Structures are given as structure tokens and as C-alpha cells.
C-alpha positions in Angstrom: 124.3 98.3 76.4 121.5 98.2 78.9 120.0 94.9 79.9 116.8 94.6 81.9 116.0 91.2 83.7 112.8 89.3 83.2 112.1 87.4 86.6 109.1 85.2 86.8 107.1 85.2 90.1 104.6 82.9 91.9 102.5 84.3 94.8 101.0 81.1 96.1 100.7 78.2 93.8 99.4 80.7 90.9 101.9 81.5 88.4 102.0 85.3 86.9 103.1 86.3 83.6 105.8 89.2 84.0 106.0 91.7 81.2 109.1 93.3 80.6 110.7 96.3 78.4 113.4 94.5 76.2 116.5 96.4 75.4 119.0 93.9 74.8 118.9 90.6 72.6 119.4 88.4 75.5 117.8 88.5 78.7 118.9 87.2 82.1 116.4 85.1 84.2 116.3 84.4 87.7 113.1 83.8 90.1 112.2 86.4 92.7 111.0 85.6 95.9 107.8 88.1 96.0 106.7 86.9 99.6 110.1 87.9 100.7 110.2 91.2 99.1 106.4 92.0 100.4 107.7 91.1 103.9 110.4 93.7 103.5 108.1 96.1 102.4 105.9 95.7 105.3 108.6 95.6 107.5 110.4 99.0 106.4 106.8 100.7 107.1 106.8 99.6 111.0 108.3 103.2 112.1 107.4 105.1 109.6 104.9 107.9 110.7 105.2 110.8 108.5 106.7 111.2 105.2 107.2 114.1 102.5 108.5 114.5 98.8 108.6 116.2 96.0 107.6 114.7 92.4 107.5 114.9 88.9 104.1 113.8 87.4 103.5 112.3 84.1 100.3 111.9 82.2 100.6 109.7 79.0 97.6 110.1 76.5 97.1 108.4 73.3 95.8 111.3 71.6 99.2 113.2 72.6 102.6 112.7 71.1 104.4 113.9 73.7 103.5 113.4 77.6 102.3 115.9 79.9 104.6 116.8 82.9 103.8 118.8 86.1 105.9 119.1 89.6 104.2 119.1 92.9 104.7 118.1 96.3 103.2 115.4 98.9 103.3 115.2 102.8 101.9 112.1 104.6 101.0 111.5 108.1 99.8 108.1 108.9 97.1 106.8 109.1 94.7 109.2 107.7 96.5 112.2 106.7 97.8 113.4 103.5 98.4 116.9 101.3 99.1 116.6 97.7 99.7 119.6 95.7 100.2 119.9 91.8 102.0 122.8 90.4 104.1 125.6 91.6 102.2 127.7 92.5 99.4 124.9 93.1 96.9 124.7 90.8 95.1 121.7 92.7 95.5 121.0 96.5 94.0 117.6 97.8 94.2 117.2 101.7 92.8 114.6 103.7 92.3 115.0 107.5 90.4 111.8 109.0 87.2 111.5 107.5 87.0 114.5 105.4 88.4 115.0 102.0 89.0 118.7 100.5 90.1 119.1 96.9 90.9 122.9 96.3 91.4 125.0 93.1 93.1 128.2 94.2 93.3 129.8 90.7 89.4 129.2 90.2 88.5 130.0 93.8 86.4 127.0 93.9 86.9 123.4 96.4 85.0 120.5 96.7 84.5 119.0 100.1 83.6 115.1 100.7 83.0 113.0 103.7 84.6 109.5 104.1 82.5 108.4 106.5 79.8 105.4 106.1 80.4 101.6 105.7 79.3 101.4 102.1 82.3 101.1 99.8 82.2 104.0 97.3 84.4 104.5 94.1 86.2 107.8 95.1 86.7 106.2 98.6 88.7 103.6 97.0 90.5 105.7 94.8 91.7 107.2 97.8 93.2 103.7 98.9 95.6 103.8 95.6 97.0 107.3 96.8 97.8 105.5 99.9 99.0 102.2 98.6 102.6 103.0 99.0 102.5 103.2 102.8 100.8 99.6 103.7 100.9 99.0 107.5 100.7 95.1 106.9 100.0 92.6 103.9 96.5 91.8 105.5 95.6 95.8 105.3 97.0 96.1 101.7 95.0 92.8 100.4 92.0 94.0 102.1 91.6 96.6 99.3 94.1 95.0 96.6 95.1 91.8 94.6 98.7 91.4 94.4 99.0 91.0 90.9 102.7 90.5 90.4 106.2 91.5 92.0 108.9 92.2 89.5 112.3 93.7 89.8 114.4 95.9 87.3 117.3 98.3 87.7 117.3 98.0 91.4 113.8 98.8 91.6 111.0 96.7 92.9 107.8 97.4 91.1 104.5 95.9 92.9 101.3 95.7 90.5 97.9 96.1 92.4 94.4 95.5 91.3 91.7 96.9 93.2 89.4 94.5 94.7 86.1 96.6 94.4 84.6 96.0 91.2 83.4 99.8 90.6 87.2 101.0 91.4 88.5 98.6 89.0 86.3 99.7 86.3 88.0 103.2 86.0 91.4 102.2 87.9 92.4 98.8 86.9 95.9 98.6 88.1 98.4 100.7 90.0 102.0 100.1 90.3 104.3 100.7 93.3 107.8 101.2 92.6 110.3 100.6 95.6 113.8 101.0 96.4 115.5 97.4 96.4 118.0 98.5 99.2 116.1 100.1 101.7 112.1 99.5 100.2 111.7 103.4 100.1 108.7 104.7 97.6 110.1 105.7 94.4 107.3 105.8 92.1 103.5 105.1 91.8 101.8 104.6 88.4 98.2 104.3 87.2 96.9 102.6 84.3 93.4 103.6 82.8 91.4 101.8 80.6 91.7 103.9 77.6 95.7 102.8 77.8 96.9 106.0 79.3 98.8 106.2 82.4 99.5 108.6 85.2 102.9 108.3 86.7 104.5 110.5 90.1 108.3 110.0 90.5 109.4 111.0 93.8 112.6 112.8 94.7 114.1 114.8 97.9 111.9 112.3 100.1 112.2 113.0 104.1 111.2 110.1 106.4 109.3 111.1 109.7 109.6 114.8 109.3 107.6 117.2 111.9 104.3 118.0 110.2 102.0 120.5 111.9 98.3 119.3 111.7 97.2 122.5 110.2 98.8 121.5 106.8 96.1 118.9 106.2 93.5 121.5 106.2 94.5 123.6 103.5 92.8 127.3 103.8 89.5 128.3 102.2 89.1 131.7 101.4 85.7 133.7 102.0 85.6 133.9 98.3 85.8 130.3 97.2 82.8 128.4 96.0 82.5 125.3 98.0 80.4 122.6 97.0 79.8 118.9 98.3 79.4 116.6 95.3 77.7 113.6 95.5 79.8 110.3 95.7 
């Protein structure tokens, strides 16, 4: 019979209540050193420069009895480049290079271009930070954008729950969970919970650490017949 451990955590002096799915009539309880887990996570990022993986995206909606699943691929070059493709062939491609974000819809021959410059915080700019939350360079960097709500462990996986500090972002993306392997802190999954109770989860597989990535990968081709818009933030 499977058994999940419920591990109460304290970050600083404030106790955090950890919810767990219980599949057994008894629970094993033990304390988890959240600060040690976080320190190990940040240390594991020191020599990480590029990363790529395949993923399965699962969207759970209250209106649907079965979740929606789609496969995709992601490439990351720290600190400010990533490419995310959903579908095969890709239905949506999101690519960031420096202060520019392009979201393309190849089947629709449409693309949106966003500038990430400017000093004023914007909800969509903070939303990008959610995509990058799996690769923090330091605790200070992570906590400048998120409040660390809890750190739990179950089935050889650490789960770090983060809440955006920006109120505008927190309104539509109240929490993200980052799942890490306990043996090497590698990224296993990210999950976003929405105010309506729906969730969006990416489970990663076939990950490669520090692969050679051409910078052109982060500038997806926009064909001449694409309609390109620059929506207001």
C-alpha cells in the first residue's frame, strides 16, 4: 500500500500548514529542513547554463470530467532566453530573447510581440517569472519575485510552493509549485493553480543539462504572411 509522508515545515518563525493527499490510514511524520532544501536547490543552479526537455502539459478544468493533455518541448539559456513549444507540430511557440517576447501561432499565421523593457511591473512580465521560477540563481533573486509559501517532500520529490509578490500577478496566478528530484534537485515539474480551481501542470522528461543551443532558436521564424501585433500590456 502506498504511503505519503506529511512533513510540517517552518520557514523562519512562521509555521506553514502543508496539505497532502492521504492514501493510507496511517501517516509517517517527520520534520523537513526547508532552508537546507532551498540551499541545495540554489547550489545546483551554479553551473547550469542551458537546459532542454520534453514535457507533457496537463490542464485540469472543473467543467471537464477528464483533463486535457498535450506534449511539447522547452529550451532555456540563462539568464534571459527560452523557447517553449506546445503540440507536435507546434500549435503555440513562445520565445524570449532579452527584452523581447514573441508568441507565435503557426497554424493561425499570427504572432504577438511584447517588449519586456521598462521599470514598472506589469502582470504579464511577472507571469514570465513564473516560467523561469524553476531556475533561480539565488534565494534573493527568487524572493524578490515570490514568497516561499512551503517546502514539502513526497515520493522522492521536493515540492516548493511559491506565491507571486506582485498583487496584480497574484490575482490571476495565485500560486506555482516547483517539483524537484530529491537526489540532485533537477526540475521534474511545474504547476500553476488558478483562482477558479483549475490547474496547469508541466511534467518534464528527457532533460538535458547544458546542451549546445544556437541563439537563433530563441528567435522563431515569422513568415511574411503572418499577421504580427503588439498588444498593449
